[in-house]
N, C-alpha and C positions, 0 to 999 in steps of 0.2 A: 437265469440261474447259471452260475459259473461251474465249469467242469472241475471235478476234484483233482488235486495233485496226486499222482500215483507214485508209490514207493514199493519196489519189488523186494520181497523177502524170500530168502532161500529155504526151500523145502527139502527135507523135513527138519531143518535146524531151528530149534526153539531159541537159540542164541541170536537169531535175527528176527524172529517173529515177536518175541516179548519186547525188545526195544522199539520195534515198529509200532506195536500197540500202545506203548507208553507215549511215543511221539504223537501218534494219532490222537490220543486223549488230550494231550497238552495243546495241540493245535486247535482242537475242537473248542477249547475254552476261549479262544480268540477269533472264532468264526471261520477257521480254515478247515475244509473238508479234505482229509487225507485218506486215499483209498489204498489199502494194502493188497498187493497182487502176489499170489503165490507163484514162484518161479524156480527154476533150477539154475545152478551156477553156470552150467554149460550153455544154457539158453541166454543168460544175461551177458556172458562174455562174448558170445557170437553176435549178439545185438549191438555190442559196443563198437563194432567195426565202423559204423557210420553214425554221424550225429543224429540223423533222422530216425534211427531205430534204437538208439541208446535209451534205456529206461530213464525217466526223469530223475529218479533217485533210487538207489539200492544200497543194501547193507552188505559190506564185506569187510574183512580185516586183513592186515598184512603184518607179518613178523619180519623184523630186520635180520639180515644175514650177518651184518657187521655194523658197528656203531658209526654211522655216517648218515646225516639227514638226507642226503641225495638218494642214497640207497633205499631209504624207508619212505619218506614223504615227498621228496623232490620229484620223483617220477610221476606222482599223481597230478602235478600241476605244470609239468613241463610240456610245452606244445609238441616237442619231438615225439612224445609218447601218445598223442591223440590216436584213437582207434585201437587202443589196447585196453584191457580190463582195468589196469591200474589208473589210467588217465581217461576214464569214461566221462569225465565232467566236460570235456571239450572246451 
């Protein structure tokens, strides 16, 4: 039996729980077990400091300060920002 994939959702924010449940349901139709883990933003950002402790997946959103792709999405995938909550994908 394979371990489920874990996705952390911010509590008590329904804005993260509802999409997580929808994703969980969709993945179940193709045989993937997604486990939703209730967590806090503070805990998830602290865990993002190391690749070993970063959640496998988690839901958060970012608003841009000014119209520039690097400001908004560029930092999420730039290796200079690994270890931050924005670039928790490692």
